[in-house]
C-alpha positions as CSV (number, residue, x, y, z in Angstrom):
1,M,-6.9,33.7,-14.6
2,S,-4.9,33.1,-11.4
3,V,-2.4,30.2,-11.2
4,P,-3.0,27.8,-8.3
5,A,-0.3,27.8,-5.6
6,H,0.1,24.1,-6.1
7,P,-1.2,21.6,-8.7
8,L,-2.9,19.6,-6.0
9,F,-4.8,22.6,-4.5
10,S,-6.9,25.0,-6.3
11,D,-7.7,28.5,-5.0
12,E,-11.0,27.2,-3.8
13,D,-9.3,24.3,-2.1
14,L,-7.1,26.7,-0.2
15,K,-10.1,28.6,0.9
16,T,-11.9,25.5,2.1
17,I,-8.8,24.3,4.0
18,R,-8.6,27.7,5.8
19,L,-12.2,27.6,6.8
20,A,-11.8,24.0,8.0
21,T,-8.9,25.1,10.2
22,E,-10.9,28.0,11.6
23,R,-13.8,25.6,12.5
24,A,-11.5,23.0,14.0
25,E,-9.8,25.7,16.2
26,S,-13.1,27.3,17.3
27,R,-13.9,24.5,19.7
28,T,-10.5,24.0,21.5
29,S,-7.3,25.8,22.2
30,G,-5.5,23.7,19.7
31,E,-3.7,25.4,16.8
32,V,-3.6,23.3,13.7
33,V,-1.0,24.1,11.1
34,S,-1.1,22.3,7.7
35,Y,2.1,22.2,5.8
36,C,2.7,20.7,2.3
37,V,6.0,20.1,0.5
38,T,6.5,18.7,-3.0
39,R,9.2,16.4,-1.8
40,C,11.5,16.0,1.2
41,D,14.7,15.1,-0.8
42,E,15.9,14.7,-4.3
43,Y,17.0,11.1,-3.5
44,P,20.1,10.9,-5.8
45,E,20.4,7.3,-4.7
46,A,17.4,6.4,-6.8
47,T,19.1,7.8,-10.0
48,L,22.3,6.0,-9.3
49,K,20.4,2.7,-8.7
50,A,18.4,3.2,-11.9
51,C,21.5,3.9,-14.0
52,G,23.2,0.8,-12.5
53,L,20.2,-1.5,-13.1
54,G,19.8,-0.1,-16.6
55,A,23.4,-0.8,-17.5
56,A,23.3,-4.3,-16.1
57,I,20.1,-5.2,-17.9
58,A,21.4,-3.8,-21.2
59,V,24.6,-5.9,-20.9
60,L,22.5,-9.0,-20.0
61,A,20.3,-8.3,-23.0
62,A,23.3,-7.9,-25.3
63,T,24.8,-11.1,-24.0
64,C,21.5,-13.0,-24.6
65,W,21.4,-11.6,-28.1
66,H,24.9,-12.9,-28.7
67,A,24.1,-16.3,-27.3
68,W,20.9,-16.6,-29.4
69,A,22.0,-15.0,-32.7
70,G,25.7,-15.7,-32.5
71,F,26.4,-12.0,-33.2
72,W,28.4,-9.7,-31.1
73,G,30.3,-7.5,-33.4
74,T,33.9,-6.5,-33.3
75,D,33.7,-2.7,-33.2
76,L,34.8,-1.5,-29.7
77,L,32.0,1.1,-29.7
78,F,29.4,-1.6,-30.2
79,I,30.8,-3.6,-27.3
80,L,30.8,-0.6,-25.0
81,A,27.5,0.8,-26.1
82,P,25.0,-1.5,-24.2
83,P,25.9,-0.3,-20.6
84,W,25.9,3.3,-21.6
85,I,22.6,3.0,-23.4
86,G,21.1,1.1,-20.5
87,A,22.4,3.7,-18.0
88,V,20.8,6.5,-20.0
89,I,17.5,4.7,-20.2
90,G,17.7,4.1,-16.4
91,W,18.3,7.8,-15.8
92,L,15.3,8.7,-18.0
93,L,13.1,6.2,-16.1
94,A,14.2,7.6,-12.8
95,R,12.7,11.0,-13.7
96,S,9.3,9.4,-13.2
97,S,8.0,9.8,-9.6
98,A,6.6,6.3,-9.5
99,V,9.9,4.7,-10.5
100,R,11.9,6.9,-8.2
101,R,9.7,6.0,-5.2
102,F,10.1,2.3,-6.1
103,L,13.9,2.6,-6.0
104,V,14.1,4.5,-2.7
105,N,14.6,2.5,0.5
106,G,11.5,2.8,2.6
107,E,13.3,3.5,5.8
108,L,15.4,6.2,4.3
109,M,12.3,7.9,3.0
110,E,10.6,7.7,6.4
111,R,13.7,9.3,8.1
112,R,13.9,12.1,5.6
113,V,10.2,12.9,5.8
114,R,10.4,12.9,9.6
115,L,13.4,15.3,9.6
116,R,11.7,17.7,7.2
117,A,8.5,17.6,9.3
118,E,10.6,18.5,12.4
119,S,12.2,21.3,10.5
120,A,8.8,22.6,9.6
121,F,7.7,22.5,13.2
122,L,10.6,24.8,14.1
123,E,10.3,26.9,11.0
124,E,6.6,27.7,11.8
125,E,7.3,28.2,15.5
126,I,4.5,25.8,16.4
127,F,6.1,25.5,19.9
128,K,5.4,29.2,20.7
129,T,1.7,29.0,21.5
130,R,0.7,30.1,24.9
131,D,-0.4,26.7,26.2
132,R,1.9,24.7,23.9
133,T,-1.1,23.4,21.9
134,G,0.2,23.5,18.4
135,V,-0.3,20.6,16.0
136,L,1.4,20.2,12.7
137,L,-0.2,18.3,9.8
138,F,2.8,17.7,7.5
139,L,2.3,16.1,4.1
140,S,4.9,15.3,1.4
141,V,3.5,14.7,-2.0
142,F,6.3,12.7,-3.7
143,E,6.7,10.4,-0.8
144,H,3.0,10.0,-0.1
145,K,3.8,10.4,3.6
146,V,2.1,12.3,6.4
147,V,3.6,13.2,9.8
148,V,1.6,14.6,12.7
149,L,3.6,16.5,15.3
150,A,1.9,17.9,18.4
151,D,3.5,20.2,21.1
152,E,3.7,19.1,24.7
153,G,0.4,20.7,25.8
154,I,-1.4,18.4,23.3
155,N,0.8,15.3,24.0
156,A,-0.1,15.5,27.7
157,L,-3.7,14.8,26.7
158,V,-3.5,12.9,23.4
159,E,-1.6,9.6,22.8
160,P,0.7,9.7,19.8
161,S,-1.0,6.5,18.5
162,E,-4.3,8.4,18.2
163,W,-2.9,10.4,15.3
164,K,-2.3,7.3,13.3
165,G,-5.8,7.0,11.8
166,I,-5.7,10.6,10.8
167,S,-2.3,10.4,9.2
168,D,-3.1,7.1,7.4
169,A,-6.3,8.5,5.9
170,L,-4.5,11.6,4.7
171,A,-1.7,9.7,3.1
172,Q,-4.2,7.5,1.4
173,G,-5.9,10.6,0.0
174,I,-2.6,11.8,-1.4
175,R,-2.0,8.5,-3.2
176,E,-5.6,8.6,-4.6
177,G,-5.1,12.1,-5.9
178,R,-7.7,13.8,-3.6
179,A,-5.2,15.6,-1.3
180,A,-7.4,18.6,-0.7
181,Q,-10.5,16.7,0.4
182,A,-8.4,14.4,2.6
183,L,-6.6,17.3,4.2
184,V,-9.9,19.0,5.1
185,Q,-11.1,15.7,6.6
186,A,-7.9,15.4,8.6
187,I,-8.2,18.9,10.0
188,E,-11.8,18.2,11.0
189,A,-10.7,15.0,12.6
190,C,-7.9,16.8,14.6
191,G,-10.5,19.3,15.9
192,K,-12.8,16.5,17.0
193,L,-10.0,14.6,18.7
194,L,-8.8,17.6,20.6
195,E,-12.3,18.4,21.7
196,H,-12.8,14.8,22.8
197,R,-9.6,14.9,24.8
198,R,-10.7,18.2,26.4
199,V,-8.0,20.5,25.1
200,E,-10.0,23.3,26.6
201,R,-10.4,26.7,24.9
202,R,-9.8,29.7,27.1
203,E,-12.3,32.6,27.1
204,D,-9.5,35.0,25.9
205,D,-8.3,32.5,23.3
206,V,-6.8,34.1,20.2
207,N,-5.6,32.7,16.9
208,E,-1.9,32.4,17.5
209,L,-0.9,30.7,14.2
210,G,-2.2,31.4,10.7
211,D,-4.9,29.1,9.3
212,D,-3.7,29.1,5.7
213,L,-2.0,26.0,4.2
214,R,1.7,26.4,4.0
215,I,3.1,25.3,0.6
216,R,6.7,24.7,-0.1
217,H,8.1,23.8,-3.6
218,E,11.3,21.7,-2.9
């Protein structure tokens, strides 16, 4: 039995995504590249914040216990234990994706996702198509974020704001655990938008970029 390339995408999903890309590209000169990363950063700030909060809460709890029960203890180890125990509990909680996302500053997350998307755009050489008609659909699973980057041949015809509905719907699909279905719908929406904006297909058009979903475990 084969192992899926990513827990969100089965082998059948990958095939469906490739076929959706082929269909979307068959009507225009646009080249749609789908790119998925597990996360854009480890966000060590979240771990530090969780440890600090855990230690502070543990000290507060110990103080309340002392005030309520009149017991504190005289052993130095007992006095020093609460912050360390709280920090360890915070560290363990920070291993949860939901807790980690909650602790990361939203603007910081946006910046790092954007930078990783721009890196993917260069890595896949989306700028090298003949008419500069490449489009990147970048999705990051941990952050539940989507970035759409289009080359200058597309941007001359499509307003950046027109990608928002596509990216928002795809991000919602990731949050709801239906990333594969949402990605197929996003690819189809890209094809329709490019066709509507008359990103014309040449008679000698060729497939310049691969149609498979790029998956990076980071």
